[in-house]
N, C-alpha and C positions, 0 to 999 in steps of 0.2 A: 117171282125171281126172292126166292126164297131157296136158304142154304138152309144146309145141318145146323150151322150156329146159332142159326136168329131163332128166336125167338116170336111167338107170331105176338100184333098187337094185340093189349088187352081192351076189350068191349068196355064201353061205358058207363054198363053196367057192372065190371070188376072196380073198374077205380071207382066208384065211388061208395062201393060197399068196402074196400081198402080203406080210404078215405075215412068212414064213416070206423071202422074199426081202427086205426090208427089214432083220431080220435077220444074216444071211449077210452082209449089206452092211456091218454093223455092227460086225458080233466081228471080221474085220480091224482094221480104223481104228480100235477101241479096243485090241485087246493089240500095235497097233506105237504106240498112242495111250503108254499105260502104257509100252510098254518108252521113249519116247524122256523119259519123263517119269523113268523108273527112272535112266535115264543121264543126262539132264542133272542128277538129284538127286543118283547116284554120281559126279559132276563136279563137284556143292562141295564134299562134303565130302572126296574127294581132294583139294580145292585147301585147304578151311579145316586138314586135318591136317598136307600139307606146311607149313600158315605158323605150324598153333602148335607142329610139330618145329623150326624153324627160330627158333622164339621162343626156347624152351629152352633151345635151341644157344648162344645169342646171352645167355643171361641167362647159362649157364651159365663163356661165359669174359665173361660180361664180371664175374664175382662171380669166377675165377679167380681172374683182372686186379686184382680191388679186393682180392682179399687178396695178392697180392702184390707191389703197393705201397704196402700197411700192414707188410708185415714188411720190405719195403726201404730205408721209413722211420717206422718204428717208434722212434726213438729221433731224429730229428727236432726233437721240440720239447725233451730234455733236452737233447743236445748246444745246441742255442741257452740256453739256461740255464744251464751250460759256459763260456758264450765268456766273460762279463765274469769269470768265476774265471780261465782261461787272461791274460788282458789284463788282469790284478791280477797278476798273474805274470811276466809281461811286463815289465811295468814297471817291478817288482825288480829283476828282472834287470839295465835297462837301467840302473838306479843303484846301482855298487859302492862311491860312498863316501857315503853314507848311512848314518849312526851306529846302534846296535844297535837304538837304544829305539824310529828310525824303520823299519825291520826289525820290530822287535818289533810296532808298530804295525799298520802294510800285513798283519801276515800272520793278525793277527789281526780286522784287515780285512775276508781274503782270505777266511778261515772263517767269517767272519757269512753272507761271498755262498753260498760251498759251501752253505753249514748251510740257507741260503733256497732255492739251486737243487736243496736235493736237497726239501726241503720240497714244494716246487713242484710237484716229480715225487713226489707222497705216496712217497718213499725216507723212512721213520720211523728211528731210532733205534729199538733195543732198549737200557734203562742201565735194571736192576732197582737199586729201593736196599737197604741193608742191610736184612736182618729179612724178604724178598719171600718166598713160597715159591717153591723151586726151578719149577721153569718144562718140562719133558724138550723141548715144541713152540717154545722161543724160547730158552735159556739152556743153553749146555752144561759139563757139571761140570766142570771140571780138578785138580781134590783136594777131597777130606773134610778141614775143619780142626777142630782144638777150640773147641771156642767159647760164650762165654756170652751160647749165645740160642737159641731151636728149631730142632730137624734139622730136618732137608732141606731149609734153609732159603739164601738166599744171602750170606755176607759180605763180601767184597768180588770185583768187579769186574774184571778184567783187561783185559778186551778189548770192548766195545760193541760189539753186534750192532747188521744193518740187518733192515726187512722194508721191504714193496712192499707196499702194497693189500693187509694179511696174510697175505702168504705172508711166508716166512724167506726174505732173503735168504742173512745170515751168525749164526751167532746168538753169542748176547754169553758167553764167555768166563769163567769164576766159576768162585771157591772155594765150597763150601758146609759148611754148619752141618755136626760128623761128628754121629750121635747118642751121649748122655751110657750 
């Protein structure tokens, strides 16, 4: 029952040959497509790598610039706090006819300004009271003196010390009670 519109069924050999031809034709296309895809991905990864490398370099450079600026302008706040003290001293010098009382009053006002400026910048006095235990991290003993207090305690402060953010800038110079 074959009609004119129908084609005869291909034989097994013909089918095998057609499949082999199709496979042979598609293999180069598949390898070429894979190669093109791999090259495209390589180009994308290369571009991403170069961009990341440039970003890291820019970040490093910005960090170095920030550190350099921080070092350069680290004392800006402190210098700004010291300007009123400088103005007060300049004003005192500009008045040569001032009385001793006026000069003394100005010196006390200037000292208060200076103390305030130091405190705002976290520069704190180390001024131990008599009888305070001697601390070699904050005090420097100048001498040991006989005293009616416990040994190794501060007797007198010869010069105040200073610290900044809990780091000693200058230890307090003290005399210490000698052991009995």
